[in-house]
C-alpha positions, -999 to +999 in steps of 0.1 A: -054+451-675-027+474-662-008+497-684+030+496-685+032+528-665+009+513-638+029+481-637+061+502-632+045+520-603+036+489-583+059+489-553+069+525-555+070+544-522+048+574-517+047+601-490+014+614-475+014+652-479-016+657-457-037+637-432-058+611-450-089+596-435-103+562-445-135+558-424-122+554-388-085+550-399-062+579-403-029+581-422-009+610-408+009+636-428+045+624-437+037+587-435+053+564-461+033+538-481+037+517-512+015+514-543+001+479-542-025+480-570-048+504-589-085+509-586-102+497-618-129+524-621-108+555-615-073+543-621-062+558-588-034+540-570-042+519-539-016+524-512-007+502-483+006+526-456+032+518-429+005+517-402-014+489-421-041+511-435-049+504-472-068+527-495-067+547-527-053+582-530-052+609-557-015+615-564-003+651-560-034+659-540-029+634-511+006+619-517+037+622-538+060+596-553+093+592-535+111+569-559+104+555-593+118+527-614+111+538-650 
């Protein structure tokens, strides 16, 4: 079950602040993505990036929020 904060973060845009590698796929620095869900075990947000790559990130380490709707 998602918390109210997690529910509010679904759809929020994020900016990659460094290159992120998901296996053979790379999300370059400065790419935009959106939070689409949260990983159950860790609670980390799963991002769908503009290049079609989807994977989880650690906010503040890999990406920052661009907009919020609290």
